[in-house]
C-alpha positions in Angstrom: -15.6 -34.8 -18.6 -14.9 -33.4 -22.5 -11.3 -33.4 -23.4 -11.8 -30.8 -26.2 -9.2 -27.9 -25.5 -12.0 -24.9 -25.1 -9.6 -22.3 -27.4 -8.9 -22.1 -30.8 -5.1 -21.4 -32.9 -5.4 -18.1 -33.4 -3.1 -15.3 -35.6 -2.3 -12.1 -33.3 -2.0 -9.9 -36.8 -5.1 -11.3 -38.1 -7.2 -10.6 -34.5 -10.2 -8.0 -34.3 -9.0 -5.0 -32.3 -11.2 -5.4 -29.7 -10.4 -9.3 -29.2 -7.4 -8.2 -28.3 -7.9 -5.5 -26.3 -9.9 -7.7 -24.3 -7.2 -10.0 -24.2 -4.8 -7.4 -23.0 -7.3 -6.5 -20.4 -7.7 -10.3 -19.0 -9.3 -9.1 -15.4 -11.6 -11.6 -14.1 -12.1 -10.4 -10.6 -13.9 -6.1 -9.8 -12.0 -4.4 -6.9 -14.9 -2.0 -7.3 -18.5 -4.4 -7.9 -17.8 -5.2 -3.9 -16.6 -1.9 -3.0 -19.4 -0.9 -1.2 -20.2 -4.5 1.1 -16.0 -4.3 1.9 -16.3 -0.8 3.4 -19.1 -2.1 5.7 -17.1 -4.8 6.6 -13.8 -2.0 7.2 -16.2 0.5 9.6 -17.2 -2.2 11.7 -14.0 -4.0 12.4 -12.6 -0.2 13.3 -15.7 0.6 14.9 -16.6 -3.4 17.4 -12.8 -4.7 16.8 -12.6 -8.5 17.9 -16.3 -9.1 18.2 -16.7 -7.8 14.6 -14.0 -10.4 13.5 -15.7 -13.5 15.5 -18.6 -12.4 14.2 -17.6 -12.3 10.2 -15.3 -15.0 10.7 -18.8 -17.6 11.6 -20.7 -15.9 8.8 -18.6 -15.8 6.2 -15.8 -19.0 7.5 -18.3 -21.0 9.5 -15.8 -21.1 11.8 -16.9 -20.8 14.8 -13.7 -19.6 16.9 -12.6 -19.5 20.2 -9.5 -17.5 20.1 -8.2 -15.1 16.5 -4.2 -16.5 17.1 -2.7 -19.6 16.7 -1.9 -21.2 20.2 1.8 -22.6 20.4 -0.1 -26.2 20.9 -1.4 -25.4 17.6 2.3 -24.6 16.1 3.1 -27.5 17.9 0.9 -30.1 16.8 1.3 -28.9 13.1 4.9 -29.5 13.5 4.9 -33.0 14.7 1.5 -33.6 11.7 3.7 -32.4 8.6 5.5 -35.2 7.5 9.7 -35.1 7.4 9.4 -34.4 3.8 7.1 -31.5 3.3 9.2 -29.8 6.1 12.8 -31.2 4.5 10.4 -29.0 1.5 10.3 -26.1 3.7 13.5 -25.7 5.1 14.7 -25.8 1.2 12.2 -23.0 -0.5 13.2 -20.7 2.8 17.3 -21.6 2.7 16.8 -20.3 -1.3 14.5 -17.6 -0.6 16.4 -15.6 1.8 19.9 -17.2 -0.3 18.6 -15.2 -3.2 16.9 -12.0 -1.4 19.4 -11.3 1.0 21.6 -9.7 -2.1 18.7 -7.6 -2.5 20.0 -5.2 -0.6 23.7 -4.1 -1.0 26.3 -1.9 1.0 25.8 2.3 -0.7 28.3 4.1 -1.2 29.8 7.4 0.2 28.8 10.6 -2.7 31.6 13.3 -2.1 28.9 16.0 -4.8 31.6 18.4 -3.8 34.5 18.9 -1.3 33.0 18.6 2.2 29.4 17.6 1.4 29.0 14.1 1.7 25.5 12.0 0.4 24.6 8.5 1.2 21.7 6.2 2.0 21.0 4.0 4.7 18.9 1.1 5.3 15.6 1.6 7.7 13.1 -2.0 7.7 9.5 -0.9 8.3 9.2 -2.4 12.3 5.3 -3.6 11.5 4.4 -5.1 8.7 0.9 -7.5 8.1 1.0 -10.7 5.7 -2.1 -12.0 4.1 -2.0 -15.2 2.9 -5.1 -16.6 1.1 -7.0 -20.3 2.4 -9.9 -21.6 2.9 -9.9 -23.6 -0.2 -6.4 -24.4 -0.7 -3.3 -23.3 1.3 -0.9 -21.6 0.4 2.4 -22.5 2.5 4.8 -21.5 0.0 3.3 -17.6 -0.3 3.6 -17.4 3.5 7.2 -18.7 2.9 8.2 -15.4 0.1 6.6 -12.5 2.1 7.6 -14.0 6.2 11.3 -14.8 4.6 11.7 -11.0 3.1 10.5 -9.3 6.0 12.8 -11.4 8.1 15.9 -10.3 6.0 14.8 -6.8 5.6 14.7 -6.9 10.1 11.5 -6.1 10.6 10.6 -6.5 14.3 7.1 -7.4 14.2 5.7 -9.6 11.5 2.1 -10.9 11.5 0.4 -12.6 9.2 -2.9 -13.3 8.7 -5.3 -16.5 6.7 -8.7 -17.7 7.1 -9.2 -20.9 9.2 -11.5 -24.6 7.6 -14.9 -24.3 9.1 -13.7 -26.1 12.1 -11.3 -23.2 12.8 -8.0 -24.5 12.7 -5.2 -23.6 9.8 -3.3 -25.6 7.8 -0.4 -27.5 9.1 1.4 -26.9 6.6 1.1 -23.3 7.0 1.7 -23.4 10.5 5.2 -25.3 10.3 5.9 -22.6 7.3 5.3 -19.7 9.3 7.2 -21.0 12.7 10.5 -21.5 10.3 9.9 -18.5 8.3 10.2 -16.2 12.1 6.5 -14.9 11.7 5.7 -13.1 14.7 2.1 -13.3 15.7 -0.5 -15.5 13.3 -4.5 -15.0 13.5 -7.0 -17.3 11.8 -9.0 -14.0 9.6 -10.0 -14.1 6.1 -11.0 -11.6 3.8 -12.0 -7.7 4.1 -11.7 -8.0 7.9 -8.6 -9.7 7.9 -7.6 -6.3 5.9 -9.0 -4.1 8.4 -7.7 -5.5 11.2 -3.7 -5.4 10.0 -4.5 -1.8 8.7 -6.2 -0.2 12.0 -5.5 -3.4 14.6 -8.2 -4.4 17.3 -7.1 -5.8 20.8 -5.8 -8.6 20.0 -4.2 -7.9 16.4 -1.5 -5.1 16.2 -2.3 -2.9 13.2 1.1 -3.1 10.9 2.7 -0.1 8.9 2.7 -2.0 5.4 0.1 -5.0 3.9 1.4 -7.6 1.7 -0.4 -10.7 0.2 -2.5 -11.9 -2.7 -6.1 -12.7 -1.9 -9.9 -12.9 -3.5 -11.9 -9.6 -4.8 -12.8 -9.0 -1.3 -9.0 -9.2 -0.2 -7.7 -6.7 -3.1 -10.9 -4.9 -2.7 -10.5 -4.1 1.2 -6.4 -2.7 0.3 -7.4 -0.6 -1.9 -9.6 0.6 0.6 -7.3 1.2 3.7 -4.5 2.5 1.1 -3.9 6.0 2.9 -4.2 4.3 6.6 -1.9 1.7 5.8 0.5 1.5 3.2 0.5 -1.4 0.0 2.5 -3.9 -1.1 1.2 -4.3 -4.7 -2.4 -4.8 -7.1 -3.1 -8.2 -6.8 -5.1 -10.1 -9.3 -5.5 -13.9 -11.0 -2.0 -15.8 -11.0 -1.0 -15.2 -15.3 1.3 -16.1 -17.7 2.3 -15.9 -21.4 4.9 -18.2 -22.9 7.0 -16.6 -26.2 8.0 -20.2 -27.7 9.9 -21.3 -31.3 9.6 -24.2 -33.1 12.2 -26.3 -30.7 10.3 -26.9 -27.8 8.9 -30.4 -26.1 4.7 -29.4 -27.0 3.4 -31.3 -23.6 5.6 -29.1 -21.4 4.3 -26.0 -22.7 1.1 -27.5 -22.6 1.9 -28.4 -19.0 2.9 -25.4 -18.0 0.1 -23.4 -19.2 -2.5 -25.3 -17.6 -0.5 -25.4 -14.1 -1.3 -21.6 -13.7 -5.2 -21.6 -15.1 -5.8 -24.4 -12.3 -5.0 -21.5 -9.6 -8.7 -20.8 -11.0 -11.4 -19.8 -13.8 -9.8 -16.3 -13.8 -6.8 -17.0 -14.6 -4.8 -16.7 -18.3 -2.7 -18.2 -20.3 -1.3 -17.5 -23.4 1.2 -18.6 -25.6 2.8 -17.4 -28.5 4.7 -18.8 -31.3 6.3 -18.9 -33.9 5.5 -22.5 -35.0 1.7 -23.3 -36.3 2.6 -27.3 -35.7 3.8 -26.6 -31.8 0.9 -24.7 -31.2 -0.8 -27.9 -32.8 0.7 -29.9 -30.4 0.2 -28.1 -27.5 -3.2 -27.8 -28.3 -3.1 -32.0 -28.8 -1.6 -32.1 -25.7 -3.5 -30.1 -23.3 -6.7 -31.4 -23.6 -4.9 -34.6 -22.8 -4.0 -33.7 -19.9 -6.0 -31.7 -19.0 -9.0 -34.8 -18.8 -6.2 -36.4 -15.9 -6.1 -32.7 -14.1 -8.0 -33.2 -10.9 -8.9 -29.4 -11.2 -9.6 -29.8 -15.3 -12.8 -28.4 -14.9 -11.4 -25.0 -13.4 -8.4 -25.1 -15.4 -10.7 -25.7 -19.0 -12.5 -22.7 -17.3 -9.8 -20.9 -17.3 -8.6 -21.2 -20.3 -12.0 -21.0 -22.1 -11.9 -17.4 -21.4 -8.6 -16.4 -20.5 -6.1 -18.8 -22.8 -5.0 -18.3 -26.1 -2.8 -20.2 -28.6 -1.4 -17.2 -30.8 1.3 -17.8 -34.1 3.2 -14.7 -34.5 6.0 -14.1 -37.8 9.1 -13.2 -35.8 10.2 -13.5 -32.0 10.2 -9.9 -31.8 6.5 -9.3 -33.2 6.6 -12.1 -29.8 9.0 -9.9 -27.2 6.4 -6.4 -29.3 3.2 -8.3 -26.9 4.7 -9.8 -24.6 6.0 -5.9 -23.2 2.4 -5.1 -24.2 0.5 -7.4 -22.4 3.3 -7.0 -18.7 2.6 -10.5 -17.4 2.7 -12.0 -13.5 5.3 -14.8 -15.4 7.1 -15.1 -18.7 8.5 -18.1 -19.8 11.0 -17.8 -23.0 11.1 -21.3 -24.3 13.5 -20.8 -27.4 16.6 -22.2 -29.2 18.8 -18.7 -27.1 16.3 -17.1 -24.3 18.6 -15.6 -22.9 19.1 -13.6 -26.1 15.4 -12.2 -26.2 16.0 -10.8 -22.3 17.3 -7.9 -22.8 14.1 -7.3 -25.0 11.8 -7.7 -22.3 10.6 -4.9 -20.7 7.2 -5.7 -18.6 7.3 -9.1 -16.6 6.5 -9.9 -13.2 9.1 -12.7 -13.6 10.8 -14.5 -16.2 11.9 -17.7 -16.9 14.4 -18.8 -19.4 14.2 -22.1 -21.3 12.6 -25.0 -21.2 13.8 -26.5 -17.5 12.6 -23.2 -16.3 8.8 -23.8 -15.7 7.4 -21.3 -13.4 6.4 -23.8 -11.1 10.5 -24.0 -9.7 10.2 -20.5 -9.2 6.4 -20.7 -7.1 8.3 -23.0 -4.7 12.2 -23.4 -4.5 14.4 -21.3 -6.6 14.5 -18.8 -4.7 12.3 -16.0 -6.9 9.8 -14.3 -4.7 6.0 -15.5 -6.3 4.4 -12.4 -5.0 4.4 -10.7 -8.7 1.9 -7.5 -10.5 -0.9 -8.4 -12.8 -3.5 -8.1 -14.7 -0.7 -5.2 -16.9 0.4 -3.9 -13.1 4.4 -4.8 -14.5 4.6 -2.3 -16.1 5.3 -0.5 -13.0 5.3 -2.3 -10.5 7.9 -5.5 -9.6 8.4 -8.8 -7.6 7.8 -8.5 -3.5 11.8 -8.2 -2.8 13.1 -7.3 0.6 12.7 -3.2 -0.7 9.5 -3.8 0.0 10.2 -4.5 3.3 11.8 -1.3 4.4 12.7 2.2 2.6 16.8 3.7 1.5 16.5 7.2 4.4 19.2 9.9 2.4 21.6 11.1 4.9 23.8 14.3 4.1 27.1 15.3 6.2 27.8 19.0 5.2 30.8 20.8 6.5 31.4 24.8 6.8 34.1 25.1 4.0 31.6 22.4 2.4 28.3 24.9 2.6 30.3 27.7 1.7 30.6 26.0 -1.6 27.5 25.6 -1.8 25.8 28.9 -0.7 26.4 31.1 -3.6 24.1 28.2 -5.7 21.5 27.7 -2.8 20.9 31.0 -1.4 20.4 32.3 -6.1 17.6 29.4 -6.2 15.6 29.7 -3.1 15.1 33.7 -3.9 14.1 32.2 -7.3 11.8 30.6 -6.2 10.6 33.2 -3.5 11.7 31.3 -0.4 13.4 33.9 1.5 13.7 32.0 4.7 15.3 29.2 2.6 18.5 31.6 2.0 18.1 33.2 4.9 18.8 29.9 7.2 22.0 29.9 4.8 23.4 33.3 4.6 22.7 33.7 9.2 25.8 30.1 9.4 28.1 33.0 7.6 27.2 36.3 10.0 27.3 34.9 13.3 
């Protein structure tokens, strides 16, 4: 394999406008391109239910299934076959995810806005949620944990999951072990757009879910967008990405490893370094080239770096911060002498990692933070998956007669100004009877 790093070192301030725009766009897949086929699959699943799921699984995943749902025997076999070390790792991840996510729901205060008028909020989980976990070429039990543990903490009463099987019709043992430990209620061996359709509309076997979660291929993304409105979805999800802000102090080999860790996800992953140090950028380039040659997924990572990878020099850390906020990365590492000094300046990022000992991989698996994150610039308006993603706050108000009397004049005046006489009368009638 060629050990030359497929990206050059450029200066951010001198990038041509079209080059900068392409860097910011960095979208490696296009859901619109597959939308017509996806809509056909969805319509087929809606019309024919389980029969369509069996056929699409055979055609697309080359798996001839006898049943769609994971059986108790399959769970038992998985738990027996997974090594004790992996089981311990799964449990550590679950404990840390749950410990952090339990802080998301804090008791809400009752606010007396006027005498006799109390307003507050109460938490209500979404009863039925559907989790999608990418599979096929790789297994991601960590992604299942991120979704399932948050759903469990939220209090969801029905948690279903879907993931594509291998050609023998099985799911990875580690995936089933994660589902068992995290409390998934029902697990189905279905992938792609057909899985999204099954969870969005229900079939004879698959229960309908009110909201769908998880990232997958362009087919999955297109399907989630297509069913939105009939089922809610968590967020736009695309190829993985990392942006690193660094001064001259980090070990270049560490940053090179972090860039490659994201690039190995796939050829459409983005990996960008912004640094004030030319010598650091050169060190990252040389050590990344050596690491790339030793990486099992090196060819895939090289393709990603060649398309969406950049090593960019900046004059100041403020210039790097400004670009990071414009880029709105999924993962942002701050590898500077005082990383916390830059934290208040960051407004757009999915998940932020402070210091050289906080690589993205730590959050991917076991810090307790959630790794289901907005990509492709969606971090400008979306946040990480959280417990709040699996429910909603309902408003409650309690009003006494004296409280309503205090509101009467204002409510009636505003209702009449809007031409809604019925609203005004609904207030006045309570004092006329």
